[in-house]
C-alpha positions in Angstrom: -25.7 3.3 15.4 -24.9 3.0 11.7 -22.4 5.4 10.0 -23.1 7.5 7.0 -21.0 9.5 4.6 -21.3 13.7 4.9 -19.1 15.5 2.1 -17.7 18.5 3.5 -16.0 21.7 1.9 -13.3 23.9 3.7 -14.0 27.4 3.6 -11.9 30.7 4.3 -14.3 33.4 4.7 -16.4 33.8 7.9 -19.4 36.0 9.0 -22.6 37.1 8.8 -22.8 38.4 5.6 -20.7 35.7 4.0 -23.1 33.0 5.7 -26.2 34.7 4.2 -24.3 34.5 0.9 -23.7 31.0 1.2 -27.0 29.8 2.0 -28.6 31.7 -0.8 -26.2 29.8 -2.9 -27.6 26.4 -1.7 -24.9 25.7 1.3 -25.1 25.8 5.0 -22.0 27.1 7.0 -20.8 24.6 9.6 -17.9 24.2 12.4 -15.7 21.1 12.7 -14.6 20.6 16.6 -12.1 18.3 17.9 -8.9 19.0 16.1 -6.1 21.2 17.1 -8.6 24.3 16.2 -12.2 24.3 15.0 -12.4 24.3 11.3 -14.8 26.5 9.3 -16.4 23.9 6.7 -19.5 23.9 4.3 -22.3 21.4 4.6 -25.1 20.4 1.8 -28.4 21.2 3.7 -30.2 18.5 1.9 -27.6 15.9 2.6 -28.1 16.6 6.4 -31.4 16.7 6.6 -31.7 13.3 4.8 -29.8 12.0 7.3 -31.8 13.1 10.2 -34.9 12.6 8.6 -37.2 10.2 10.5 -34.4 9.4 13.2 -34.7 9.5 17.0 -32.4 11.6 19.3 -30.0 14.3 18.1 -26.8 12.4 18.0 -25.8 11.1 14.8 -22.5 9.2 14.1 -21.0 9.6 10.4 -17.8 9.9 8.3 -16.5 12.9 6.9 -15.0 13.3 3.6 -13.5 16.5 2.5 -14.3 17.4 -1.2 -11.7 17.2 -3.4 -9.5 15.3 -1.3 -7.1 13.3 -3.2 -5.9 11.4 -0.3 -9.2 10.2 0.3 -8.9 10.3 4.1 -12.0 10.1 6.0 -13.1 11.5 9.7 -15.2 10.4 12.2 -17.6 12.6 13.6 -20.7 13.2 15.2 -23.6 16.0 14.6 -23.4 17.9 17.7 -26.1 20.5 17.0 -28.2 21.9 14.3 -29.8 25.6 14.1 -32.6 26.1 12.4 -34.7 29.5 11.5 -37.6 29.6 13.9 -39.9 31.1 11.2 -38.9 29.4 7.9 -37.4 26.1 9.8 -34.6 26.0 7.1 -31.3 24.7 8.3 -29.0 27.6 9.4 -25.8 26.0 10.8 -24.4 22.6 12.0 -21.8 21.7 14.6 -19.6 18.7 14.1 -17.3 17.3 16.3 -14.5 14.7 15.1 -14.2 11.7 17.6 -11.7 8.6 18.0 -13.4 5.2 17.8 -11.3 4.1 21.0 -12.4 7.2 23.3 -15.8 7.6 24.8 -18.0 10.5 24.5 -20.9 12.1 26.0 -23.9 12.4 23.9 -27.9 12.6 24.0 -29.8 9.7 23.2 -33.6 9.5 22.5 -35.9 7.7 25.2 -38.7 5.8 23.4 -42.0 4.5 25.6 -42.6 0.8 25.1 -46.0 -0.8 26.1 -49.6 0.4 27.1 -49.6 1.4 30.4 -51.9 -0.4 33.0 -53.1 3.3 34.0 -53.7 4.4 30.5 -55.8 0.8 29.6 -57.7 0.3 32.8 -58.1 3.5 34.5 -58.4 6.1 31.5 -55.3 7.9 32.4 -52.8 9.7 30.3 -49.0 8.9 29.5 -46.6 11.8 30.3 -43.4 11.5 28.8 -41.5 13.9 31.3 -38.0 13.7 29.3 -37.4 12.7 25.8 -33.8 12.4 25.9 -30.9 11.0 28.1 -27.2 11.8 28.7 -25.1 8.8 28.2 -21.4 7.9 28.0 -19.9 5.4 25.5 -17.5 4.9 22.4 -18.6 6.3 19.3 -19.4 3.2 17.7 -21.5 1.8 20.7 -24.0 4.9 20.3 -27.5 3.4 20.7 -30.3 4.6 18.3 -32.4 5.1 21.7 -33.1 3.4 25.1 -36.5 2.1 25.8 -38.5 3.1 28.4 -41.5 0.1 29.4 -44.1 2.0 30.7 -46.7 -1.0 30.8 -46.7 -1.6 34.7 -47.4 2.4 35.3 -50.8 3.0 36.8 -52.1 6.7 37.7 -49.8 8.4 40.1 -46.8 5.8 39.3 -43.5 7.3 38.1 -41.0 5.6 36.0 -37.5 6.9 36.8 -34.1 6.6 35.1 -32.8 4.2 37.6 -35.4 1.5 36.4 -34.2 2.1 32.8 -31.9 -0.9 31.3 -28.9 0.7 29.1 -27.5 -1.2 26.4 -24.3 -3.1 26.9 -21.2 -0.5 26.8 -23.5 2.3 27.7 -23.6 4.1 31.0 -26.4 6.8 31.6 -25.3 10.0 33.0 -28.7 11.6 33.8 -29.4 11.4 37.5 -31.3 8.0 38.7 -33.9 10.0 40.3 -35.1 11.7 37.4 -38.7 11.3 36.1 -38.9 9.8 32.8 -42.6 9.0 32.5 -45.7 9.2 34.7 -49.6 8.6 34.2 -52.0 11.3 35.3 -55.7 11.4 35.8 -57.9 12.2 33.0 -58.7 15.9 32.6 -62.1 15.4 31.9 -63.0 14.5 35.8 -62.0 17.6 36.8 -64.7 19.6 34.3 -68.0 19.4 36.3 -66.9 20.6 39.7 -65.3 23.6 38.0 -68.6 24.2 36.3 -71.0 23.8 39.3 -70.1 27.2 41.3 -70.5 29.1 37.8 -74.2 27.9 37.6 -75.1 29.0 41.4 -73.9 32.4 40.4 -76.0 32.6 37.4 -79.3 31.8 38.9 -78.9 34.3 41.8 -79.5 37.6 39.8 -82.6 36.0 38.1 -84.3 35.4 41.7 -83.4 39.0 42.6 -85.1 40.5 39.3 -88.2 38.7 40.1 -88.5 40.5 43.5 -88.4 44.0 42.1 -91.9 44.1 40.8 -93.1 43.0 44.3 -91.4 45.9 45.9 -92.7 48.4 43.3 -96.2 47.2 43.9 -96.0 47.2 47.6 -95.0 51.0 47.3 -97.6 52.1 45.1 -100.5 51.7 47.6 -98.9 53.7 50.5 -98.1 56.8 47.8 -101.7 56.5 46.8 -103.0 56.7 50.4 -100.6 59.8 51.1 -102.3 61.6 48.2 -105.7 61.3 49.5 -105.1 62.7 52.6 -105.0 66.4 51.7 -108.3 66.0 50.0 -110.0 64.7 53.0 -108.6 67.9 54.8 -110.4 70.4 52.2 -113.8 68.5 52.5 -113.8 69.1 56.5 -113.2 72.8 56.0 
């Protein structure tokens, strides 16, 4: 994984009110972990967003340079977490973790499906990606950009698991080997006609019932007429 440089600033004041004021001024509060104690710092949101734009996964390896540091000292770090506003999607906060080049760390790496599944090409199935990131252990300089998952042999009902993935050299996958990564499911269109059949039967039934009602009314009318004529006959006999 290539490294980019990010300039950060030290900050003294903390709190929600201070954070809002800083964001209005075009800066984003951040925390740098990994030292003797967490250090409150500031970052340029535009610089951070430029680093992650178009990149897979959430882990970014970078070098940190403190603004105004005459000594020119730099630290190696990773972007551990990013927090965004759920409505505006503006960057709100950044978690940075200082790392050492000779010590392994645990990070999350993106999974990228490779190839066209046979179940999609020959059986019209649908590829379903179950997990998009894997937890791995490696040296900071060996963090892969992604881990490829060959899905070309998957048929409908088949499952590709973590155990079937090929990890890059120096990278150990920590996600359980039985975890499903991808599968091919049947096309949903096949289930539509079966679901619609019962509804059609229900609609036709009341139409038959409405046709029977006039017949029943017509059968009842002559009986009522006969009953009405009986008193007339009785009066004539008298």
